[in-house]
Backbone as a chain_set.jsonl record, in Angstrom:
{"seq": "MPEAQNDSKNKLAAVLIMFYGTKPTIIMTERPKNMNHHAGEISFPGGTWQEDDRDLLDTAIRETKEELGIEISRNAIIGQLQPVTTLNSGFTITAFIAFLDDIPSLVPNSEIESVLKIPLLELLKTMKDDTDPDHKSIQEMYTFRFQDYLIWGASARMLKQIFTKLSVVGLV", "coords": {"N": [[-13.913, 3.583, -6.581], [-10.978, 2.239, -7.926], [-10.4, 1.973, -11.42], [-9.776, -1.053, -13.134], [-7.396, -1.266, -15.155], [-5.156, -2.766, -17.045], [-1.798, -2.194, -17.884], [1.238, -2.192, -19.87], [3.352, -1.504, -18.253], [2.987, -1.953, -15.429], [1.736, -4.624, -13.426], [-1.489, -5.248, -12.216], [-2.775, -5.613, -8.931], [-4.56, -6.625, -5.968], [-5.207, -6.392, -2.476], [-6.601, -7.515, 0.663], [-7.109, -6.0, 3.672], [-7.981, -7.075, 6.642], [-9.636, -6.084, 9.475], [-10.484, -7.052, 12.741], [-12.372, -7.808, 15.731], [-12.488, -6.602, 19.212], [-10.113, -5.639, 20.202], [-8.195, -4.349, 17.909], [-7.282, -6.532, 15.374], [-5.35, -7.967, 12.773], [-5.238, -9.921, 9.743], [-2.59, -11.621, 8.331], [-0.534, -13.301, 5.914], [1.832, -15.949, 5.476], [3.823, -16.598, 2.763], [4.515, -19.56, 0.854], [7.854, -20.859, 0.583], [8.535, -21.758, -1.922], [7.27, -20.356, -3.933], [6.755, -18.461, -7.005], [6.611, -15.628, -6.994], [7.365, -13.375, -4.43], [8.168, -15.23, -2.48], [8.099, -16.812, 0.667], [7.518, -14.453, 1.966], [5.784, -12.142, 4.165], [2.489, -11.216, 3.894], [-0.575, -9.511, 2.941], [-3.742, -11.135, 2.345], [-4.519, -11.678, -1.073], [-4.168, -10.865, -4.598], [-3.418, -11.088, -8.136], [-5.047, -9.024, -10.538], [-7.661, -10.125, -12.665], [-9.112, -10.486, -15.93], [-11.861, -11.05, -15.76], [-12.607, -9.926, -13.388], [-14.601, -7.44, -11.976], [-13.68, -5.07, -10.851], [-10.892, -3.764, -8.925], [-11.531, -4.261, -6.265], [-13.154, -6.524, -6.479], [-11.121, -8.282, -7.214], [-9.561, -8.395, -4.845], [-11.443, -9.495, -3.038], [-12.088, -11.956, -4.317], [-9.547, -13.227, -4.41], [-8.963, -13.4, -1.677], [-10.93, -15.16, -0.843], [-10.145, -17.43, -2.337], [-7.585, -17.912, -1.231], [-7.951, -18.096, 1.588], [-10.442, -19.154, 2.094], [-12.567, -17.586, 2.93], [-15.458, -15.668, 2.684], [-15.98, -12.406, 1.853], [-18.086, -9.66, 2.179], [-18.897, -6.958, -0.009], [-20.006, -4.917, 1.411], [-18.644, -4.919, 3.806], [-16.386, -3.489, 3.404], [-14.518, -0.704, 4.3], [-12.836, 1.212, 3.362], [-9.924, 2.272, 1.45], [-6.406, 2.087, 0.697], [-3.69, 4.16, -0.556], [-2.362, 3.172, -3.721], [0.385, 0.859, -3.936], [3.561, 0.113, -5.25], [5.35, -2.784, -6.099], [8.839, -3.4, -5.88], [10.486, -5.309, -7.145], [8.88, -7.163, -8.626], [7.076, -5.612, -10.029], [4.336, -5.142, -9.542], [1.407, -3.192, -9.117], [-0.29, -2.479, -6.326], [-3.43, -2.332, -4.838], [-4.797, -1.746, -1.731], [-7.54, -2.785, 0.125], [-9.673, -2.073, 2.866], [-11.296, -3.911, 5.318], [-13.785, -4.262, 7.818], [-14.576, -6.561, 10.247], [-16.748, -8.3, 12.483], [-15.883, -10.671, 13.629], [-13.574, -13.313, 12.823], [-14.263, -16.056, 10.858], [-13.525, -19.62, 10.874], [-10.552, -20.257, 9.108], [-9.504, -21.518, 5.947], [-6.734, -22.205, 4.632], [-5.226, -22.177, 1.35], [-2.919, -23.76, -1.015], [-1.237, -21.641, -1.571], [-0.584, -20.464, 0.748], [1.505, -20.581, 3.468], [1.343, -20.185, 6.249], [-1.074, -18.728, 8.514], [-1.328, -15.603, 10.02], [-2.444, -14.039, 12.892], [-2.571, -10.915, 13.945], [-2.096, -8.552, 16.488], [-2.967, -5.298, 15.861], [-2.2, -2.637, 16.872], [0.002, -3.213, 18.516], [1.75, -4.263, 16.594], [2.166, -2.009, 14.934], [3.714, -0.413, 16.576], [6.236, -1.452, 16.282], [7.501, -0.409, 14.113], [10.211, 0.378, 11.989], [12.871, 2.034, 10.177], [13.804, 0.559, 7.104], [16.809, -0.921, 6.768], [18.128, -2.726, 5.204], [20.383, -3.357, 2.658], [19.639, -4.658, 0.294], [17.057, -3.912, -0.062], [17.004, -1.319, -0.797], [15.89, 1.649, -2.355], [14.335, 4.253, -4.309], [12.188, 4.865, -2.833], [10.802, 5.427, 0.448], [11.451, 3.006, 2.884], [10.245, 0.538, 5.145], [10.164, -1.545, 8.092], [8.367, -3.996, 9.948], [7.774, -5.938, 12.87], [6.601, -9.083, 13.906], [6.475, -11.411, 16.317], [8.675, -13.865, 15.277], [8.649, -13.004, 12.702], [9.438, -10.952, 9.949], [8.203, -8.102, 8.473], [8.175, -6.466, 5.468], [8.82, -4.352, 2.589], [6.197, -3.988, 0.148], [3.992, -4.662, 1.772], [4.775, -3.589, 4.228], [4.856, -0.893, 3.545], [2.16, -0.431, 3.171], [1.245, -0.869, 5.79], [2.535, 1.288, 6.985], [1.051, 3.403, 5.927], [-1.358, 2.974, 7.28], [-0.452, 3.346, 9.905], [0.205, 6.088, 9.771], [-2.337, 7.24, 9.301], [-3.687, 6.482, 11.675], [-2.104, 7.749, 13.542], [-2.675, 10.437, 13.168], [-5.137, 10.732, 14.392], [-4.465, 10.165, 16.944], [-4.238, 7.493, 17.837], [-2.01, 5.878, 17.795]], "CA": [[-13.172, 2.368, -6.825], [-10.111, 2.443, -9.083], [-10.637, 1.125, -12.576], [-8.747, -2.066, -13.326], [-6.906, -1.228, -16.522], [-3.797, -3.271, -17.015], [-0.937, -1.693, -18.942], [2.455, -2.981, -19.987], [4.341, -1.109, -17.25], [2.758, -2.594, -14.14], [0.652, -5.58, -13.287], [-2.386, -4.81, -11.155], [-3.127, -6.582, -7.9], [-5.304, -6.042, -4.851], [-5.182, -7.171, -1.239], [-7.628, -7.179, 1.633], [-6.645, -5.857, 5.05], [-9.158, -7.341, 7.469], [-9.586, -5.753, 10.895], [-11.588, -7.675, 13.468], [-12.256, -7.893, 17.182], [-12.522, -5.374, 20.003], [-8.717, -5.197, 20.169], [-8.011, -4.533, 16.468], [-6.377, -7.587, 14.934], [-5.348, -8.113, 11.318], [-4.816, -11.208, 9.197], [-1.547, -11.617, 7.308], [-0.181, -14.663, 5.54], [3.208, -16.247, 5.079], [3.838, -17.285, 1.474], [5.468, -20.676, 0.808], [9.18, -20.489, 0.082], [8.713, -22.237, -3.299], [6.442, -19.581, -4.871], [7.488, -17.667, -7.999], [6.671, -14.228, -6.567], [7.246, -13.055, -3.003], [8.334, -16.473, -1.72], [8.454, -16.696, 2.074], [7.221, -13.129, 2.515], [4.557, -11.931, 4.927], [1.672, -10.309, 3.083], [-2.018, -9.564, 3.127], [-4.345, -11.974, 1.312], [-4.843, -10.966, -2.298], [-3.442, -11.339, -5.764], [-3.412, -10.407, -9.417], [-6.295, -8.72, -11.227], [-7.975, -10.927, -13.846], [-10.051, -9.766, -16.802], [-13.261, -11.225, -15.373], [-12.88, -9.138, -12.182], [-15.293, -6.185, -12.291], [-12.78, -4.001, -10.418], [-9.848, -4.281, -8.034], [-12.157, -4.8, -5.062], [-13.487, -7.915, -6.817], [-9.87, -9.038, -7.161], [-9.205, -8.62, -3.437], [-12.426, -10.407, -2.443], [-11.91, -13.271, -4.941], [-8.279, -13.817, -3.977], [-9.07, -13.729, -0.25], [-11.722, -16.396, -0.768], [-9.304, -18.518, -2.837], [-6.451, -18.181, -0.346], [-8.305, -18.369, 2.986], [-11.76, -19.761, 2.203], [-13.487, -16.677, 3.616], [-16.241, -14.816, 1.781], [-16.129, -11.057, 2.397], [-19.085, -8.854, 1.477], [-18.483, -5.596, -0.378], [-20.498, -4.035, 2.477], [-17.683, -4.91, 4.909], [-15.257, -2.635, 3.02], [-14.662, 0.635, 4.877], [-11.927, 2.161, 2.737], [-8.783, 1.732, 0.72], [-5.159, 2.833, 0.83], [-3.062, 4.562, -1.81], [-1.669, 2.031, -4.328], [1.804, 0.65, -3.644], [4.189, -0.678, -6.309], [6.457, -3.634, -5.662], [10.061, -2.98, -6.553], [11.081, -6.358, -7.967], [7.963, -7.85, -9.54], [6.344, -4.632, -10.822], [2.897, -5.108, -9.289], [0.806, -2.051, -8.44], [-1.234, -3.14, -5.428], [-4.4, -1.523, -4.109], [-5.247, -2.418, -0.504], [-8.869, -2.438, 0.623], [-9.793, -2.335, 4.301], [-12.598, -4.447, 5.726], [-13.953, -4.452, 9.255], [-15.428, -7.71, 10.528], [-16.938, -8.526, 13.919], [-15.035, -11.798, 13.998], [-13.085, -14.073, 11.682], [-14.626, -17.47, 10.942], [-12.358, -20.48, 10.675], [-9.917, -20.033, 7.814], [-9.05, -22.735, 5.279], [-5.714, -21.733, 3.691], [-4.898, -23.033, 0.21], [-1.493, -24.059, -1.184], [-0.466, -20.402, -1.688], [-0.389, -19.957, 2.1], [2.273, -21.435, 4.385], [0.703, -20.046, 7.558], [-1.931, -17.564, 8.726], [-0.923, -14.864, 11.21], [-3.441, -13.129, 13.472], [-1.626, -9.97, 14.536], [-2.655, -7.35, 17.134], [-2.537, -4.188, 15.012], [-1.496, -1.539, 17.545], [1.321, -3.72, 18.927], [2.568, -4.364, 15.388], [2.542, -0.679, 14.456], [4.757, 0.124, 17.459], [7.536, -2.042, 15.939], [7.972, 0.165, 12.853], [11.577, 0.901, 11.886], [13.348, 2.221, 8.807], [14.413, -0.649, 6.541], [18.217, -0.631, 6.472], [18.685, -3.807, 4.383], [20.826, -2.788, 1.376], [18.918, -5.291, -0.812], [15.734, -3.289, -0.16], [17.186, 0.107, -1.084], [15.191, 2.156, -3.535], [14.066, 5.683, -4.19], [11.061, 5.009, -1.917], [11.065, 5.153, 1.853], [11.155, 1.611, 3.184], [10.038, 0.295, 6.571], [9.943, -2.919, 8.523], [7.583, -4.245, 11.15], [8.096, -7.271, 13.359], [5.622, -9.827, 14.698], [7.16, -12.625, 16.766], [9.908, -14.033, 14.505], [8.368, -12.636, 11.313], [9.782, -9.602, 9.517], [7.305, -7.611, 7.426], [8.888, -5.406, 4.764], [8.367, -4.167, 1.214], [4.883, -3.4, -0.116], [3.127, -4.834, 2.955], [5.206, -2.616, 5.24], [4.442, 0.445, 3.109], [0.722, -0.347, 3.472], [1.133, -0.691, 7.245], [2.952, 2.659, 7.28], [-0.105, 4.266, 5.644], [-2.293, 2.797, 8.398], [0.195, 4.011, 11.04], [0.067, 7.53, 9.579], [-3.748, 7.608, 9.498], [-4.033, 6.327, 13.089], [-1.344, 8.76, 14.29], [-3.378, 11.715, 13.036], [-6.237, 10.767, 15.366], [-3.916, 9.875, 18.265], [-4.393, 6.099, 18.26], [-0.671, 5.274, 17.957]], "C": [[-12.271, 2.584, -8.04], [-10.467, 1.479, -10.209], [-9.482, 0.148, -12.708], [-8.356, -2.083, -14.796], [-5.444, -1.617, -16.49], [-2.999, -2.654, -18.161], [0.363, -2.484, -18.921], [3.479, -2.646, -18.914], [4.193, -1.885, -15.95], [1.611, -3.576, -14.228], [-0.183, -5.131, -12.099], [-2.7, -5.952, -10.204], [-3.89, -5.848, -6.808], [-5.216, -6.981, -3.663], [-6.294, -6.683, -0.33], [-6.997, -7.144, 3.016], [-7.882, -5.961, 5.926], [-8.863, -7.007, 8.919], [-10.732, -6.495, 11.559], [-11.314, -7.617, 14.964], [-12.284, -6.548, 17.879], [-11.126, -4.792, 20.173], [-8.286, -5.416, 18.72], [-6.894, -5.52, 16.122], [-6.475, -7.662, 13.421], [-4.877, -9.512, 10.948], [-3.729, -10.947, 8.162], [-1.197, -13.071, 7.029], [1.308, -14.762, 5.254], [3.124, -17.05, 3.79], [4.824, -18.456, 1.53], [6.782, -20.241, 0.161], [9.414, -20.92, -1.367], [7.874, -21.468, -4.323], [7.315, -18.773, -5.828], [7.663, -16.219, -7.572], [6.522, -14.156, -5.056], [7.325, -14.293, -2.103], [8.779, -16.187, -0.292], [8.104, -15.367, 2.717], [5.906, -13.127, 3.287], [3.742, -10.885, 4.17], [0.212, -10.397, 3.502], [-2.594, -10.491, 2.065], [-4.74, -11.128, 0.106], [-4.049, -11.508, -3.455], [-3.71, -10.503, -6.994], [-4.819, -10.216, -9.987], [-6.432, -9.631, -12.438], [-9.07, -10.226, -14.633], [-11.506, -9.942, -16.406], [-13.591, -10.557, -14.042], [-13.513, -7.814, -12.609], [-14.405, -4.986, -11.967], [-11.766, -4.609, -9.451], [-10.406, -4.784, -6.708], [-12.598, -6.24, -5.3], [-12.247, -8.798, -6.74], [-9.519, -9.383, -5.72], [-10.146, -9.628, -2.784], [-12.248, -11.823, -2.993], [-10.654, -13.958, -4.426], [-8.311, -14.208, -2.5], [-9.871, -15.013, -0.069], [-10.888, -17.589, -1.231], [-8.234, -18.906, -1.823], [-6.859, -18.65, 1.041], [-9.68, -19.004, 3.176], [-12.778, -18.894, 2.914], [-14.152, -15.758, 2.593], [-16.46, -13.471, 2.464], [-17.131, -10.295, 1.534], [-18.492, -7.491, 1.121], [-18.925, -4.602, 0.693], [-19.539, -3.95, 3.659], [-16.505, -3.975, 4.637], [-15.502, -1.222, 3.544], [-13.712, 1.657, 4.257], [-10.843, 1.467, 1.944], [-7.582, 2.643, 0.937], [-4.695, 3.3, -0.545], [-2.342, 3.348, -2.401], [-0.171, 2.049, -4.02], [2.368, -0.213, -4.771], [5.336, -1.493, -5.739], [7.682, -3.289, -6.499], [10.598, -4.036, -7.504], [10.132, -6.935, -9.006], [7.074, -6.901, -10.336], [4.837, -4.644, -10.667], [2.516, -3.767, -8.671], [-0.368, -2.609, -7.655], [-2.128, -2.106, -4.752], [-4.882, -2.333, -2.92], [-6.605, -1.873, -0.095], [-8.951, -2.848, 2.08], [-11.214, -2.791, 4.595], [-12.624, -4.531, 7.239], [-14.974, -5.551, 9.465], [-15.58, -7.841, 12.032], [-16.0, -9.618, 14.414], [-14.592, -12.49, 12.715], [-13.557, -15.519, 11.846], [-13.379, -18.333, 10.748], [-11.853, -20.309, 9.243], [-9.414, -21.358, 7.262], [-8.022, -22.32, 4.228], [-5.477, -22.72, 2.544], [-3.381, -23.189, 0.097], [-0.628, -22.81, -1.352], [-0.104, -19.827, -0.323], [0.363, -20.987, 2.933], [1.651, -21.398, 5.777], [-0.097, -18.747, 7.604], [-1.522, -16.916, 10.039], [-2.051, -13.936, 11.633], [-2.664, -12.177, 14.372], [-2.358, -8.802, 15.19], [-2.088, -6.099, 16.448], [-1.714, -3.142, 15.75], [-0.12, -1.971, 18.03], [2.259, -3.799, 17.729], [3.054, -2.989, 14.943], [3.644, -0.052, 15.3], [6.143, -0.414, 17.122], [8.15, -1.42, 14.688], [9.383, 0.727, 12.98], [11.866, 1.195, 10.415], [14.009, 0.928, 8.358], [15.835, -0.303, 6.118], [18.878, -1.717, 5.629], [19.094, -3.237, 3.026], [20.13, -3.423, 0.17], [17.55, -4.658, -1.037], [15.827, -1.807, -0.499], [16.464, 0.486, -2.372], [15.038, 3.663, -3.38], [12.889, 5.937, -3.254], [11.53, 4.821, -0.484], [10.641, 3.719, 2.127], [11.116, 1.431, 4.699], [10.006, -1.199, 6.825], [9.068, -2.901, 9.765], [7.918, -5.662, 11.581], [6.935, -7.812, 14.181], [6.252, -11.17, 15.025], [8.461, -12.749, 15.981], [9.757, -13.615, 13.044], [8.743, -11.178, 11.058], [8.87, -9.23, 8.35], [7.992, -6.419, 6.779], [8.257, -5.218, 3.387], [6.988, -3.532, 1.124], [3.961, -3.52, 1.093], [3.484, -3.825, 4.034], [4.805, -1.197, 4.834], [2.936, 0.642, 3.31], [0.508, -0.128, 4.967], [1.54, 0.717, 7.657], [1.811, 3.639, 6.994], [-1.128, 4.182, 6.774], [-1.751, 3.503, 9.632], [-0.021, 5.522, 10.955], [-1.37, 7.979, 9.834], [-4.149, 7.516, 10.969], [-3.297, 7.339, 13.962], [-2.059, 10.102, 14.287], [-4.487, 11.838, 14.078], [-5.79, 10.314, 16.758], [-4.059, 8.447, 18.753], [-3.075, 5.342, 18.368], [0.329, 6.358, 18.273]], "O": [[-12.738, 3.059, -9.075], [-10.793, 0.316, -9.969], [-8.335, 0.494, -12.421], [-8.927, -2.833, -15.587], [-4.602, -0.885, -15.97], [-3.483, -2.601, -19.291], [0.565, -3.342, -18.062], [4.396, -3.434, -18.684], [5.173, -2.417, -15.429], [0.658, -3.396, -14.986], [0.359, -4.684, -11.088], [-2.868, -7.1, -10.614], [-3.871, -4.62, -6.731], [-5.159, -8.201, -3.816], [-6.853, -5.603, -0.518], [-6.424, -8.131, 3.476], [-8.721, -5.061, 5.953], [-7.953, -7.575, 9.523], [-11.831, -6.564, 11.009], [-10.182, -7.406, 15.401], [-12.129, -5.498, 17.254], [-10.974, -3.575, 20.277], [-8.032, -6.555, 18.329], [-5.741, -5.36, 16.521], [-7.544, -7.448, 12.849], [-4.211, -10.192, 11.728], [-3.914, -10.157, 7.236], [-1.526, -13.961, 7.813], [1.951, -13.794, 4.849], [2.433, -18.066, 3.731], [5.861, -18.355, 2.185], [6.804, -19.362, -0.701], [10.392, -20.493, -1.982], [7.779, -21.894, -5.474], [8.459, -18.441, -5.514], [8.733, -15.639, -7.761], [5.651, -14.806, -4.477], [6.629, -14.382, -1.091], [9.715, -15.419, -0.064], [8.368, -15.172, 3.903], [5.043, -13.983, 3.093], [4.241, -9.807, 3.846], [-0.176, -11.244, 4.306], [-2.008, -10.631, 0.991], [-5.231, -10.008, 0.248], [-3.334, -12.5, -3.316], [-4.167, -9.364, -6.908], [-5.66, -11.112, -9.93], [-5.462, -9.884, -13.151], [-9.86, -9.465, -14.074], [-12.321, -9.063, -16.687], [-14.739, -10.61, -13.601], [-13.006, -7.145, -13.509], [-14.377, -4.006, -12.712], [-11.781, -5.812, -9.192], [-9.802, -5.657, -6.085], [-12.437, -7.089, -4.423], [-12.313, -9.929, -6.257], [-9.215, -10.535, -5.411], [-9.698, -10.516, -2.058], [-12.254, -12.787, -2.228], [-10.688, -15.13, -4.051], [-7.748, -15.233, -2.116], [-9.528, -15.853, 0.763], [-10.913, -18.644, -0.598], [-8.003, -20.091, -1.582], [-6.194, -19.509, 1.62], [-10.048, -19.356, 4.297], [-13.759, -19.41, 3.449], [-13.487, -15.154, 1.752], [-17.061, -13.409, 3.537], [-17.03, -10.291, 0.307], [-17.682, -6.944, 1.869], [-18.294, -3.56, 0.868], [-19.612, -3.002, 4.44], [-15.714, -3.698, 5.538], [-16.541, -0.617, 3.277], [-13.776, 2.841, 4.589], [-10.841, 0.246, 1.787], [-7.722, 3.808, 1.308], [-5.24, 2.887, -1.569], [-1.762, 2.563, -1.651], [0.442, 3.105, -3.867], [1.721, -1.167, -5.201], [6.179, -0.983, -5.002], [7.572, -2.932, -7.672], [11.115, -3.697, -8.568], [10.532, -7.172, -10.146], [6.376, -7.35, -11.245], [4.124, -4.202, -11.567], [3.222, -3.262, -7.798], [-1.318, -3.143, -8.228], [-1.646, -1.134, -4.17], [-5.325, -3.471, -3.074], [-6.798, -0.663, 0.017], [-8.366, -3.854, 2.483], [-12.191, -2.162, 4.19], [-11.611, -4.834, 7.87], [-16.087, -5.496, 8.942], [-14.653, -7.532, 12.781], [-15.399, -9.502, 15.482], [-15.172, -12.274, 11.65], [-13.279, -16.143, 12.87], [-12.296, -17.81, 10.485], [-12.637, -20.228, 8.298], [-8.954, -22.218, 8.013], [-8.374, -22.104, 3.068], [-5.521, -23.936, 2.736], [-2.643, -22.798, 1.002], [0.598, -22.904, -1.282], [0.601, -18.821, -0.238], [-0.084, -22.124, 3.086], [1.453, -22.437, 6.408], [0.158, -17.806, 6.852], [-1.384, -17.597, 11.055], [-2.552, -13.146, 10.834], [-2.162, -12.571, 15.424], [-3.154, -8.129, 14.535], [-0.877, -5.874, 16.456], [-0.626, -2.792, 15.293], [0.83, -1.19, 17.969], [3.432, -3.442, 17.835], [4.228, -2.823, 14.611], [4.427, 0.754, 14.796], [7.137, 0.111, 17.623], [9.212, -1.857, 14.245], [9.711, 1.441, 13.927], [11.196, 0.675, 9.523], [14.696, 0.274, 9.142], [16.041, 0.511, 5.218], [20.077, -1.637, 5.364], [18.254, -2.69, 2.312], [20.037, -2.787, -0.88], [16.948, -4.848, -2.094], [14.811, -1.111, -0.486], [16.441, -0.272, -3.342], [15.551, 4.261, -2.434], [12.61, 7.086, -2.911], [12.526, 4.145, -0.227], [9.595, 3.272, 1.657], [11.854, 2.085, 5.436], [9.845, -2.005, 5.909], [9.036, -1.929, 10.52], [8.303, -6.493, 10.758], [6.364, -7.12, 15.025], [6.53, -11.971, 14.132], [9.279, -11.829, 16.011], [10.655, -13.856, 12.237], [8.412, -10.289, 11.843], [8.781, -9.96, 7.363], [8.353, -5.463, 7.466], [7.261, -5.867, 3.066], [6.644, -2.652, 1.915], [3.227, -2.582, 1.407], [2.599, -3.267, 4.684], [4.452, -0.386, 5.691], [2.488, 1.755, 3.589], [-0.313, 0.699, 5.366], [0.954, 1.284, 8.58], [1.624, 4.601, 7.738], [-1.697, 5.196, 7.18], [-2.498, 4.186, 10.333], [-0.386, 6.159, 11.943], [-1.596, 8.984, 10.508], [-4.874, 8.378, 11.463], [-3.807, 7.744, 15.006], [-2.049, 10.821, 15.286], [-4.744, 12.929, 14.587], [-6.618, 10.103, 17.644], [-4.008, 8.201, 19.958], [-3.029, 4.27, 18.972], [1.514, 6.072, 18.448]]}, "num_chains": 1, "name": "protein.A"}
C-alpha cells in the first residue's frame, strides 16, 4: 500500500474501481457541473486524502462510502493501478480495484449528479486517442464513450491501464 505523504507539489487522492457481476460491470459517477474540481466529469468514486486516513486505501473506501453510501471491505480489494496525475488540479490519484458479487442500492450524496453502471468490456472497446486540443499534454491521452458520456483525463488513463492488463491475457 502506498504511504500517504502529502507534499507541496501534488495533492493525494484515491479512487475505487468496483467490478461486479458475471458480466464485469463498473461504477462511475458524473460530477455536478457546479463543483470546484472536475465539474461535470465522469469519474470513479473517491477523493482527497485526509490526515486521519491510515493510507490511500482508507481514503478510497471512506470517499466511496461518503459519495455512494456503500461500505467496501478491505478484503474486497484485489489490486491497484499505477498512480495518475491530473493535469489541471495537480492531484496524484491512486486507483484501487475491488471485486464485489453484486452492488447494493447506492445512495449518492451531493457530490454526485448521477451514477453510471457500465459494462466494462464494451466500454474498453470504445477507446480512442484524445484529440481535444484543450487536453494536450506531454502524456498520452485517451477517451472512452458510454452512451452520451465522454470519459477522458485521469479516469481514461486508469481505464487504459485496465485495457492494457486485460489485453495481455486476451480478454479485450
